[in-house]
C-alpha positions in Angstrom: -74.2 -32.9 -70.6 -73.9 -34.1 -67.1 -70.7 -32.1 -66.8 -72.4 -28.9 -68.1 -75.3 -29.4 -65.7 -72.9 -29.8 -62.8 -70.9 -26.7 -63.8 -74.1 -24.6 -64.1 -75.2 -25.7 -60.6 -71.7 -24.9 -59.2 -71.7 -21.4 -60.8 -75.2 -20.7 -59.4 -74.2 -21.9 -55.9 -71.0 -19.8 -56.0 -72.9 -16.7 -57.1 -75.4 -17.2 -54.3 -72.7 -17.7 -51.8 -70.9 -14.6 -52.9 -74.0 -12.6 -52.3 -74.5 -14.1 -48.8 -70.8 -13.5 -47.8 -71.1 -9.9 -49.2 -74.2 -9.3 -47.1 -72.3 -10.4 -43.9 -69.3 -8.3 -44.6 -71.1 -5.0 -45.6 -73.3 -3.4 -42.8 -76.8 -2.4 -43.6 -76.9 1.3 -44.3 -80.6 1.6 -44.7 -81.1 2.3 -41.0 -78.9 4.4 -38.8 -78.5 4.5 -35.1 -80.6 7.7 -34.9 -83.6 6.1 -36.6 -83.5 2.7 -35.0 -86.0 2.2 -32.2 -84.6 1.4 -28.7 -85.5 -2.3 -28.8 -83.8 -3.0 -32.1 -80.8 -0.9 -31.1 -80.3 -3.1 -28.1 -80.0 -6.1 -30.4 -77.6 -4.4 -32.9 -74.3 -6.1 -33.2 -71.0 -4.4 -34.0 -70.6 -6.5 -37.1 -67.9 -5.1 -39.4 -66.9 -2.5 -36.8 -65.5 -5.5 -34.8 -62.1 -4.8 -36.4 -62.0 -1.2 -35.3 -63.1 -2.1 -31.8 -60.4 -4.8 -31.6 -57.9 -2.1 -32.5 -59.1 0.1 -29.7 -58.9 -2.8 -27.3 -55.4 -3.5 -28.4 -54.5 0.2 -27.8 -56.0 0.1 -24.3 -54.2 -3.1 -23.5 -50.9 -1.6 -24.6 -51.6 1.4 -22.3 -52.5 -0.8 -19.4 -49.3 -2.8 -19.8 -47.2 0.4 -20.0 -48.6 1.4 -16.6 -47.5 -1.8 -14.8 -44.9 -1.5 -12.1 -42.2 -3.1 -14.2 -42.9 -0.7 -17.2 -42.9 2.3 -14.9 -39.6 1.2 -13.3 -38.0 0.9 -16.8 -39.4 4.4 -17.6 -37.8 6.0 -14.6 -34.5 4.0 -14.5 -33.8 3.3 -18.1 -35.8 5.5 -20.6 -35.4 8.9 -19.1 -31.8 8.0 -18.1 -30.7 7.5 -21.7 -27.6 9.7 -22.4 -29.2 11.2 -25.5 -32.3 12.1 -23.6 -30.3 13.7 -20.8 -28.0 15.6 -23.1 -30.2 16.8 -25.9 -33.7 16.9 -24.3 -33.5 17.6 -20.6 -31.8 16.3 -17.4 -34.8 17.4 -15.3 -36.5 14.2 -14.2 -39.8 15.8 -13.3 -40.1 17.5 -16.7 -39.4 14.2 -18.5 -41.9 12.3 -16.4 -44.5 15.0 -17.0 -43.8 14.5 -20.8 -44.3 10.8 -20.4 -47.5 11.3 -18.5 -48.9 13.8 -21.1 -48.0 11.4 -23.9 -49.9 8.5 -22.3 -52.9 10.7 -21.7 -52.8 11.9 -25.3 -52.9 8.3 -26.5 -55.8 7.6 -24.1 -57.7 10.6 -25.4 -57.2 9.4 -29.0 -58.8 6.1 -28.0 -61.5 7.9 -26.0 -62.5 9.9 -29.1 -63.1 6.7 -31.0 -65.0 5.2 -28.1 -67.2 8.3 -28.0 -68.1 7.9 -31.7 -69.0 4.2 -31.1 -71.0 5.1 -27.9 -73.6 6.9 -30.1 -74.7 3.5 -31.3 -75.5 2.2 -27.8 -78.9 1.9 -26.3 -77.7 2.5 -22.7 -78.1 6.3 -22.0 -75.1 6.3 -19.7 -72.8 4.9 -22.5 -74.1 7.5 -24.9 -72.8 10.2 -22.5 -69.3 8.7 -22.4 -67.7 11.8 -23.9 -69.0 14.1 -21.1 -68.5 11.5 -18.4 -64.8 10.9 -19.4 -64.1 14.7 -19.3 -65.8 15.0 -15.9 -63.8 12.1 -14.5 -60.6 13.6 -15.9 -61.3 17.0 -14.2 -63.0 16.0 -11.0 -62.7 12.2 -10.5 -66.5 12.1 -10.7 -67.5 8.5 -11.5 -71.3 8.3 -11.1 -71.7 4.9 -12.6 -68.6 3.4 -10.9 -66.9 2.5 -14.2 -63.4 2.5 -12.6 -62.4 -1.1 -11.8 -60.1 -2.5 -9.2 -56.7 -3.8 -10.2 -57.9 -7.4 -10.1 -61.0 -6.6 -12.1 -59.0 -4.8 -14.8 -56.6 -7.7 -15.1 -59.5 -10.0 -15.7 -61.0 -7.6 -18.3 -57.6 -7.3 -19.9 -57.4 -11.0 -20.5 -60.9 -10.9 -21.9 -60.0 -8.1 -24.3 -56.9 -10.0 -25.3 -59.0 -13.0 -26.3 -61.3 -10.8 -28.3 -58.4 -9.1 -30.1 -56.8 -12.5 -30.9 -60.1 -14.0 -32.2 -61.0 -10.9 -34.2 -57.6 -10.9 -35.8 -58.1 -14.5 -36.7 -61.5 -13.7 -38.2 -60.0 -11.0 -40.3 -57.4 -13.4 -41.6 -60.0 -16.1 -42.3 -62.3 -13.7 -44.1 -59.5 -12.4 -46.2 -58.4 -16.0 -47.2 -62.1 -17.0 -47.8 -62.6 -14.0 -50.2 -59.3 -14.9 -52.0 -60.4 -18.6 -52.3 -63.8 -17.6 -53.7 -62.2 -15.3 -56.3 -60.0 -18.1 -57.4 -62.9 -20.5 -57.7 -65.0 -17.9 -59.6 -62.1 -17.4 -62.0 -61.7 -21.2 -62.4 -65.4 -21.6 -63.2 -65.3 -18.9 -65.8 -62.8 -20.9 -67.8 -63.2 -23.9 -70.1 -63.3 -27.0 -68.0 -61.3 -30.1 -68.4 -61.5 -33.2 -66.3 -58.5 -32.1 -64.2 -60.1 -28.6 -63.6 -63.4 -30.3 -62.5 -61.5 -32.2 -59.8 -59.6 -29.0 -58.8 -62.9 -27.0 -58.6 -64.6 -29.6 -56.5 -61.6 -29.6 -54.1 -61.7 -25.8 -53.9 -65.4 -25.8 -53.2 -64.9 -28.2 -50.4 -62.1 -26.1 -48.8 -64.3 -23.0 -49.2 -67.1 -24.8 -47.4 -64.9 -25.5 -44.4 -63.5 -22.0 -44.4 -67.0 -20.6 -44.2 -67.6 -22.8 -41.2 -64.5 -21.4 -39.5 -65.6 -17.8 -40.3 -69.1 -18.5 -39.0 -67.7 -20.0 -35.7 -65.4 -17.0 -35.2 -68.2 -14.6 -35.9 -70.7 -16.2 -33.6 -68.6 -17.7 -30.8 -65.2 -16.1 -30.4 -64.7 -12.7 -31.9 -66.3 -9.3 -31.4 -68.5 -9.6 -34.5 -71.7 -10.7 -32.7 -71.1 -8.5 -29.6 -73.6 -5.8 -29.0 -72.5 -2.1 -29.1 -73.5 -1.8 -25.5 -71.3 -4.7 -24.2 -68.3 -3.7 -26.4 -68.5 0.0 -25.5 -69.1 -0.8 -21.8 -65.8 -2.8 -21.8 -64.0 0.0 -23.6 -65.4 2.8 -21.4 -64.7 1.0 -18.1 -61.1 0.2 -19.2 -60.5 3.8 -20.3 -61.7 5.1 -16.9 -59.5 2.6 -15.1 -56.4 3.5 -17.2 -56.9 7.2 -16.6 -57.3 6.5 -12.8 -54.0 4.5 -13.0 -52.2 7.3 -14.8 -53.3 9.8 -12.2 -52.3 7.4 -9.4 -48.8 6.6 -10.6 -47.9 10.2 -11.7 -49.2 11.6 -8.4 -52.1 13.7 -9.9 -54.9 12.5 -7.5 -55.8 14.6 -4.5 -55.5 11.3 -2.5 -52.0 9.8 -1.9 -53.1 6.7 -3.9 -56.2 5.6 -5.7 -58.3 3.7 -3.2 -59.8 1.6 -6.0 -56.7 0.7 -7.9 -54.6 0.1 -4.9 -57.1 -2.4 -3.5 -55.4 -5.3 -5.2 -51.9 -4.0 -5.7 -49.5 -4.9 -3.0 -47.0 -2.1 -3.8 -48.5 0.3 -6.3 -45.9 2.4 -8.0 -46.2 6.1 -7.6 -44.0 8.6 -9.6 -43.9 12.0 -8.1 -44.3 14.7 -10.8 -45.1 18.4 -10.6 -48.4 17.7 -12.5 -51.4 19.3 -10.9 -55.1 18.6 -11.4 -56.9 21.5 -13.1 -60.4 22.3 -14.3 -59.3 21.5 -17.8 -57.1 18.5 -17.1 -57.0 17.0 -20.6 -56.4 20.4 -22.3 -53.6 21.2 -19.8 -52.0 17.8 -20.4 -52.2 18.2 -24.2 -50.5 21.6 -23.9 -47.5 19.9 -22.4 -46.8 18.2 -25.7 -46.4 21.5 -27.6 -42.6 21.8 -28.1 -40.7 25.0 -27.1 -39.4 27.2 -29.9 -35.8 26.0 -29.3 -36.6 22.4 -30.2 -36.5 20.4 -33.4 -40.2 19.7 -33.0 -41.1 23.4 -33.2 -39.0 23.7 -36.3 -40.5 20.6 -37.9 -37.0 19.1 -38.4 -37.1 16.1 -36.1 -37.9 13.5 -38.8 -35.4 15.1 -41.2 -32.6 15.2 -38.7 -33.3 11.6 -37.6 -32.9 10.4 -41.2 -29.7 12.4 -41.5 -28.3 10.9 -38.3 -29.2 7.3 -39.4 -27.5 8.0 -42.8 -24.3 9.2 -41.0 -24.5 6.1 -38.8 -24.3 3.8 -41.8 -21.4 5.8 -43.2 -19.5 5.8 -39.9 -19.4 2.0 -39.8 -18.2 1.6 -43.5 -16.2 4.7 -44.4 -14.3 2.9 -47.2 -17.6 2.2 -49.0 -18.6 5.9 -49.0 -17.8 7.4 -52.4 -17.9 11.0 -53.6 -21.5 10.8 -54.8 -22.7 9.6 -51.4 -20.9 12.5 -49.6 -22.4 15.0 -52.1 -25.8 13.5 -51.4 -25.3 13.8 -47.7 -24.2 17.4 -48.0 -27.2 18.2 -50.3 -29.7 17.3 -47.6 -28.0 19.3 -44.9 -30.1 22.3 -43.6 -28.5 25.7 -44.3 -27.7 26.2 -40.6 -25.7 23.0 -40.4 -23.9 23.9 -43.6 -22.8 27.2 -42.2 -21.5 25.6 -39.0 -19.7 22.9 -41.0 -17.9 25.4 -43.3 -16.7 27.3 -40.3 -15.6 24.1 -38.5 -13.7 22.8 -41.5 -11.6 25.9 -42.1 -7.9 25.2 -41.6 -8.0 21.5 -42.0 -5.4 20.4 -44.5 -4.6 17.2 -46.3 -1.4 16.8 -44.2 -3.5 16.4 -41.0 -5.4 13.5 -42.6 -2.3 11.3 -42.4 -2.3 11.2 -38.6 -3.4 7.7 -37.6 -3.7 8.6 -33.9 -6.0 11.5 -34.7 -8.1 9.3 -37.0 -8.5 6.8 -34.1 -9.5 9.7 -31.7 -12.1 10.8 -34.2 -13.5 7.3 -34.4 -13.9 7.2 -30.6 -15.5 10.6 -30.6 -18.0 9.7 -33.3 -19.0 6.5 -31.6 -19.7 8.4 -28.4 -21.8 11.0 -30.2 -23.7 8.3 -32.1 -24.3 6.5 -28.8 -26.1 9.7 -27.7 -27.9 10.5 -31.0 -28.5 7.0 -32.5 -31.2 5.7 -30.1 -33.4 8.9 -30.2 -32.9 9.1 -34.0 -34.2 5.6 -34.5 -36.9 6.3 -31.9 -38.0 9.3 -34.0 -38.3 7.2 -37.2 -40.3 4.5 -35.4 -42.6 7.1 -33.8 -43.1 8.9 -37.1 -44.0 5.7 -38.9 -46.4 4.6 -36.2 -48.1 8.1 -36.1 -48.5 8.1 -39.9 -50.1 4.7 -39.8 -52.3 5.7 -36.8 -53.6 8.6 -38.9 -54.8 6.2 -41.5 -56.3 3.9 -38.9 -57.1 5.6 -35.6 -57.4 2.3 -33.7 -53.9 1.1 -34.4 -51.9 0.8 -31.2 -48.5 2.5 -30.8 -45.4 0.6 -29.8 -43.1 1.4 -26.9 -41.9 4.8 -28.2 -42.7 7.9 -26.2 -42.1 11.5 -27.5 -39.3 11.9 -25.0 -37.4 9.1 -26.7 -37.4 11.1 -30.0 -35.8 14.2 -31.3 -39.1 16.1 -31.1 -38.2 17.9 -27.8 -34.4 17.9 -28.5 -32.6 21.2 -28.4 -31.9 22.3 -31.9 -28.6 24.0 -31.3 -27.2 21.0 -29.3 -28.2 18.5 -32.0 -26.8 20.6 -34.8 -23.5 21.0 -33.0 -23.3 17.2 -32.5 -24.1 16.6 -36.1 -21.4 19.0 -37.2 -18.9 17.1 -35.0 -19.9 13.9 -36.7 -19.5 15.4 -40.1 -16.1 16.8 -39.3 -15.0 13.4 -37.9 -16.4 11.6 -41.0 -14.6 14.0 -43.2 -11.3 13.4 -41.5 -11.7 9.6 -41.5 -12.6 9.7 -45.2 -9.5 11.7 -46.1 -7.4 9.5 -43.9 -8.7 6.4 -45.7 -7.9 8.1 -49.0 -4.3 8.9 -48.0 -3.9 5.3 -46.9 -5.1 3.9 -50.2 -2.9 6.3 -52.1 0.2 5.3 -50.1 -0.6 1.6 -50.7 
């Protein structure tokens, strides 16, 4: 009887705790931002939206780091100097830097759109105008509330945002583990109890108690959960203004030679001269830069397909003996018609006798390695960029890694890439036949 009484109390306690946890995880939808009075809106916390805001902060942090002097030096001296970029996309440094600038602005605009949606929950009238203020600042450098920070201030805010992001990620993990532990305990309590299960349930209940304490601490003291919309959005808004000012500074878009605000704490601020000019519709003009010309793989919607094809050939190139007839037929089956036509014309006249030349096989291997050194990095970059973009569509606040569009096949010239792919296929064909002849002779 004592055991039954204890189990009844435990089930009741667990049921009550589930309701309390559920109430903390699910925001109240009975009142919206438009119906709340000003006083209560000032006290409104971001609650479950802490995770989205942490994602936005992470995206802005990534952008800020990508605009450091070291990152910009790598962009100019390494990224745009990649052989594949120079050969298949463009050798014009100004064009490539303009692409990089437009790509960074596009990422910032994506974050700004999410900030604008959050700003409608703020009590501060200036924050609720973020969308208009951001566009005005982009077009005319108008900053009526002086949201743009100095370098030193932004570095301090970046550290603060990083702490928020880390703590909010820890909160997400703790809440997930707590929910899993409570499900396990609920399942255990629904079963027939033995003495061993009673001890196990008691231990689980104690662990859940401590996990709740951890969750409560992270919510109230460390993470974004208990931040007000005003304080969170103010941090996001000021950071986005500062990042846009930094982009304009380093890519030479400002009317002034350097940004007076951002250069205040920078000893040697990096400036990259580009042909970019400020216009009345700065954001729209920048976005138009990312529309690929008709001669590119991006315009033909073939960048991802060709990237997969190149990666597949890369694997075959390193292990030609392991490539059977079925794999070759599969490769041929995914070739676009234009590549098939070029390949058929290129393979005419090649006989089985030629495939016995070891010297020619060695030359083809060298040629294939050289072509793959050009195509491989941008093909892998395309796949990474595609994966990140797909995930970003599912979660708008997810930050993108260090892959710019200019590092992908998106702006690559279609004819040049197809010619290179055909050369790879011809080389693979010869090496396959050479390996076959060698095996037959053995």
